[in-house]
Phi, psi and omega in degrees: 000138176227155176220149174091182182289132179294334181259020181295149181288342179242130177237124177252116180255127184238125173249127183211171179233116183292348177274350181281128180296329178290326175296321177299316178297318179298316181297324181277319192260330189244311188304314181302317180292319179298313181293314185286310187268302187293322182268351174058042176268123181286159182298332180278001177082356179260164177074199180082168182246008184220159176234127182251127179240127180243136176225127178278113181234079181294149177290142181277000000 
């Protein structure tokens, strides 16, 4: 999953495991604010100064 401009000057790459309880807390409490406010990605996916890339990498 990706969000934001592909050519943005800032790229945040996130590897996570959705089964991890700490990942759940991050997804509820921190990530929405980080993506929306700090990275300045608009709701329509255009504009902003960052590109967010998410990859689900569960621990084996």
